[in-house]
C-alpha distance (Angstrom), angle and dihedral (degrees) to the residues before:
residue distance angle dihedral
M1 . . .
M2 3.81 . .
Q3 3.82 89.5 .
S4 3.83 94.0 54.4
S5 3.81 90.6 48.6
A6 3.76 91.3 50.7
L7 3.86 92.5 49.2
A8 3.73 90.9 50.4
A9 3.81 91.8 51.7
E10 3.83 89.9 48.4
G11 3.84 90.2 56.7
A12 3.78 95.9 50.3
V13 3.85 121.6 93.1
K14 3.70 107.0 -96.0
G15 3.84 112.6 -100.5
L16 3.82 96.3 13.1
P17 3.79 119.1 106.2
E18 3.80 125.6 -127.2
I19 3.74 130.7 -137.1
L20 3.80 115.1 -151.9
G21 3.83 89.5 -16.3
V22 3.77 93.2 -54.4
P23 3.86 120.1 113.1
V24 3.70 109.7 -113.7
Q25 3.91 93.2 -123.2
Q26 3.86 87.9 64.9
I27 3.86 93.7 53.8
P28 3.92 108.2 90.7
Q29 3.79 118.9 -124.1
C30 3.80 121.8 -133.0
A31 3.80 115.2 -107.4
G32 3.79 88.5 -146.0
C33 3.81 104.0 49.1
N34 3.83 102.9 9.0
Q35 3.77 92.5 -128.3
H36 3.82 124.1 130.3
I37 3.77 110.7 -92.6
L38 3.80 109.0 -126.2
D39 3.80 96.2 161.3
K40 3.75 125.3 119.6
F41 3.77 90.5 -113.5
I42 3.80 128.2 44.3
L43 3.78 121.0 -169.9
K44 3.87 118.1 -146.9
V45 3.83 112.9 -158.9
L46 3.84 122.6 163.4
D47 3.86 90.8 -0.2
R48 3.87 88.8 -60.6
H49 3.71 129.4 110.2
W50 3.78 124.0 -124.4
H51 3.80 143.7 -175.3
S52 3.68 107.8 -121.0
S53 3.75 90.0 -119.6
C54 3.93 92.2 51.7
L55 3.81 98.3 53.8
K56 3.88 99.5 95.8
C57 3.80 136.2 152.4
A58 3.89 111.8 -90.1
D59 3.88 90.7 -133.2
C60 3.79 109.3 36.0
Q61 3.79 100.0 18.4
M62 3.80 92.4 -133.6
Q63 3.89 110.2 157.5
L64 3.74 108.6 -106.5
A65 3.81 111.9 -139.7
E66 3.73 109.6 159.4
R67 3.71 112.5 10.5
C68 3.77 136.7 19.3
F69 3.79 140.1 171.2
S70 3.79 128.7 -144.3
R71 3.88 136.5 -151.7
A72 3.73 127.4 167.2
G73 3.79 94.2 -5.1
S74 3.81 93.2 -53.5
V75 3.78 128.1 111.4
Y76 3.73 123.3 -134.2
C77 3.89 140.9 178.3
K78 3.76 115.5 -112.8
E79 3.85 94.3 -100.9
D80 3.87 94.3 53.1
F81 3.78 93.2 40.0
F82 3.80 92.5 57.1
K83 3.76 95.7 35.8
V84 3.79 113.1 125.8
P85 3.78 111.5 -122.1
G86 3.79 112.1 -123.0
């Protein structure tokens, strides 16, 4: 086991830490909280990565699990996306 650890360390970029053997720069950061995503599932919306708990409607803050809508770079639930301004 010592050999595999040494090989993993050799492959890493010098000076940067690793998480579970993966260089930190390769682990996506959440667009909602700016933390690295180490969860089993990563959501990708508007070409940004999200923790499932961080993807929320920009208006009502409801967590978006199955469907979301976007306008001007923000993410919305169906009700708020189709809400008539007024």
